[in-house]
N, C-alpha and C positions, 0 to 999 in steps of 0.2 A: 622379729622383726619390729622394730618399733612404728608407732603411728600416732605421729605430732601434726596435729591440725594447722594449719594456716593463723586462726583466729581463737579465742574462748572468752566469754565473758566472767568477770570475778563478781559472784554474787556471794552475799553472807547471808548469815540469819537474821541479820538487821532487816534486809529488803524481803524476805520470806515473811518474817512475822507483819511489815506494814502491809505487804500485799495481801495476807490474811484477814485481817483488819479490816480492808477497804472490800473486801468479798463479803464479808460477815454483816459489813454495812447496807443501807438499801441505795446507795447512792454508787452506781458505778459509771457515770458520766456528766459532762456539764456540772462539776460540783469545787468543792473548797480545794481537793490537793493539785488540780490545774493553776490554780492561781497563785499557790504556794509556792510550786514550782517556776512559774513565770517569777515572778517577785524575787526569788532566789537566783534564777539563770539572772537576770536583769541585771541583780548586784554585782553578782561575780562577773559578767562581762563589763562591767563598767559603761551601761547603758540605763535610759529611762524608761523604756518600755521594753517588755517580751510577751509573746503569742506562739501559744503551745500551739502546734500541729501534729499531725500524724508522719510526718516525714520529713526529710531534708528538703526534699523533690517540691514539698507542698508548699515550704517556708520560701524556697527559692520563688517559685511560682507566684505566690501572693506579693513578694516584695515588687516582680515586675509588673504583675497587675495592680496594685498601689501607685507607683510611681506611672501608670498612663503610657504605658511604652506597648507600641502596636505596631502595624504595618509600615513600612518605610522607613522606620527606625533602625538605627543600626548601632552594635555595640561591640565592643574589642573583648574578646575572652583567648582562654588559652587550649589550646586542642589537647591538650597534656592534662587530662582530668577525667573524671567519670562523666558520662554522657549527659547526664541532667543539667551540668554546668549550659552545655549549650541549648540543649533541646526546649528549657524553658524560654527561651526566644522565640523559637518556633512555634512554641505551645500560643502565643498572641500576634502570629506573622510576622515579628521581628526578622532581624540579620545577623547572625554571628560574623564577624571579621576576627579571623583567629590570629593572634599576634605568638612568635617564637618564645623559648623559653632560656632562662639562663642554664648555663652549662653544669653548674655545680647544686644549686638549688631544687632546679625543676620549675620554678617559679616562672610566671610571666614577665618577659624580659622589659623593661621599662624604655631601652632603647628600641625595642621595636613596636612597643606601643607610641611613640612619637613618630618616630616614620610613618606608621600608618595612619596619626591621624594629618598629618603634614599631606600627604595625597590624598587625604577623603574627607573635606570640610564636613562632611553629611554625618560623621560619626558623632551622637549621642552621648556614649560613656563606657564604660568597663565594667566586667563582670570580673573581680580575679577570684583565685584560689590561693589559699595558704596550703601548697601541696605537702604531702604527709605531716603535717604538722608545724612546717615550718614557715613562718611569716614572710610575707611578699617584703620588695623594698620599697617600704610604705612612704620613705621620705621623697624620693623620686617619684613613684607614682601618684602622691598626694600634690606635687609642684606641678607635674604634667595636667594633672586635672583642674589645677587652680588655673593654669596657664589658657588653656583651650575650652576653659567651661565646661566639664564633662563631668556626668553624675559617676558615683562609683556605688558598685553592689558587691559586698563580701562574702564570699561563696569561703565559709570560715567550717564549713561542714568535718573537717578534719583536723582542728586545730582549737577546739575548746581547751583553753588552759593556757595556749603561747602566749608569749610577748614580744613585741618589737621596741626596745628601746623602754621597757616598764610600760608599755601599754598594750592591753590584751587584745589578742585579735576577735575580730568581729566587732570591735568599737570603732572601725573605719568607714568612711563614706554613708551614704545613705541609711543604708541598714545591712545590718551582717546577717547570716544564716547557720545554725547547727544540726546535726544530724545525730541519731542516738541507735544507729544500728549495733547490734550485738558485738561486730569488732572495732567499734569506736573507744575513745577514752571512758566514758558512762553509756551507760545504755539504758533503755528503756522499753528492748524488745524492738519495735518498730517508733520512731518520733523524730519530732524536729522542732526547732523555736526558731523566731524571726526576732531579732534584737536591734531596738532603733531609739533616738532620739528625736524621731519626726511624729510628732502627735497624729496626722494626718496618715501615716502609713500605719499607723498604730490599729486606729479606727479602721481604716477600710478591711486590713489584715481581719482584724477581729471580725467583720461582720461577716467579708467573704468565705472564712473557715467556717462560719457555720448558717450555712445555706443564702448569704446575704440578708441575714437580720439585721434589724439596727439595734440601737442601744436603747435597752428598755422598751423596747414593743413586742408586740404580741408574737405566740408562737409561730403564728400564721401569715405575719407580717414581713416582709421581702422588700429593701428597699435597693438593692442591687442584685448582680447575679452572683451567686455564690456556688459553693464547694462544700462537701461534707468533708473536711479536712480536719475536723476535732480529734485532739488527743483524748484518751479515754482517764478515769481516775484510778486505774490498775496502773495502766504506763506511766502516771505522773506521779504515782507515791514511789514506784521502782526508781526513778529519775530523782526525785528529793533524798531517798537513801544514796543512791550510787553518788549525787553530788556533794554530799557531807564530807565522802572519802577522797573528793578529786586530789587532793595533794598528797594523799599515800599512793593512790593509781598511778599519778606523774611522776613519783618517787620510784614504783615499781617500775614502771617501762622504761624509765633512765637507766637503771641497772641493768636491764635486759640489753638496752642498746649499748652500753660500757659495756658488758662482757661480749657482745658481736662484737665491736668494734676491736677490742683486743685480740679477741679469736680471729678474725677476719683479714685483717690489717697482715697478716704473716702471708697470706695466701696470694699468692702472683697470679694475675690475669683479672683481680677483684678488685674495685673501687667501692669504699663503703662511703655512708653518705655525710656531707657537711653540714655542719652548722655555724652560721656565721656571729660575729662578734655583737652583732645588734641585736641577737636573740636573748633576750636577760632570762627567758623559760621557755624550754622547747618543752611542748606534748606531744609527745611521738605516739602518732596515729600506727603505722605501719613501718616496717624495716625493709628498704628497700635498696637493692646493691644494683651496681651495673658490672657487667664482663667486659674484658676488652674485645675489641670487635674482632678478632681473629676465633673467639670463641662462640660456637654454634649456640648460642642461648636456648633455644627448643629442646633440643639433646640433652642440656643440663635440667631443664625442666622435667622431662620426661624421666631421668636416671632418676633423680632426685624424689621422684612419685613413687619410685619404683622402689626405693629405699624405704618407704613410710614417711616421706618428709613433705607436710604440704605447701605448698607454694606456686605462683602466679605470676605471669607478666603484667606489668604494674606502671604504666598505662599502655593499652592501645590508642592512639590517639584518633581522637574524634574525626578529624576530617577526612581520616580513611577507612572510617566505618562504611559501610557500603549503602546504606541511607542517603550518607551525605554528600559519597562520590556521585551517586545516581541526581541527588537533587540540584546540587551546585557545581558539578564537574571538577571536584576539588580532586588533586593529582600529587603524586608524591612527588618532591622536591620545591615544594609550595613552602616546608617549614622546615628546614634540615637539623636542627637541632633536635626537634620534637621528634621526627622520625629515627633520627640515629637514638636518642634516649629511650625512643619505644620500641626498639629492635633487640636493647641490650638490656633491660631492666629486669630484676626480679624481687619480689615482696618474699622474703623468708617468714618463716611462724614469729609470730610477734603476738604476745600479749602477757599479761601482769604475770602468772603463775607461769612463764614458762621455765623450766628446772635448767639449771648450768648444766646437767650432764646432759641434757638434751642438746643445746647449745653446742657441746663438745661434738656430740654426734652429729648434729647437724655440719659443723665446720670441717671436721674430719672427711665428710662425706661429699660435701661440697669441693674440697683438696683431690681427694680421691678421683672424681669424675675430670676434673681440668685435666689433670696430670694424665687421666686414660686416654684422652684426646688427640 
């Protein structure tokens, strides 16, 4: 039986050599590789500034804190995301207000955003997610933000390299955030990055990631509340070498996605991902299919795993997580599309080096399972 993982990083000799060079040096933290990585990401994402941190969660947390978001503030976001997207508001005492998603891209629905803003004038902004690498509907969202004077934070942790009408994800709103977990387009092991054109966000984020130290101050001078959110030199040099290959990685992932599309579009009961015409470059994060409603998704997941195929439901809606239900009283029926997709979606194995033979096996196994139900 095969053993096909859900994700696997693409690490070459260049990365190994660069990491060993850092290990052989005397600088493992707060060194030149962090700054080099920041400069590369800022340039790549079409932003003035970048701040490297130890996770995408940390990146988003510092953006929220830099903007002064706090108790009483309400921000619209999506429930169809990793839980961090909403948790960052709770960290500072703010309140998430969930909008529903589009049926095809699974991104936050601009129409749902506007309906919420019209009924609640206390809403201060929007936290978007470029789901699975597909850019949000940026023209519509930007228009709504301008119309109602809302700030935008872009959770682009899944979309490094994706472009909406030629403009890269992460380059919208007050600030964007990327993540570099091993299943992402590039990896630093663990790590994240804030990107922004706002100098105030840049200065405050740099300070808060480093225990609240001020620019040019001594090691024991702290000008604000801070955290140890620093990214180390080893992770940074790994990110540098990975980013040098980003174009190759995007091409590899596109080939894997194309093969899946060819194989899976022939299977009754399976809907493959949509990429809209406004997307001038799709940087795939994961490959998520949806099953027809009559097909028991969890049974399919179980049988795929029994056949050695890594898979996962993607995503479980945030508003239905036990903590959110107990904290806010959320119930089923609040977000019909989010809940529907959350019950029918499956992430299949997806990574740069996934072999076509393995994809054929995955497709044939999926077809066999569905036909047996």
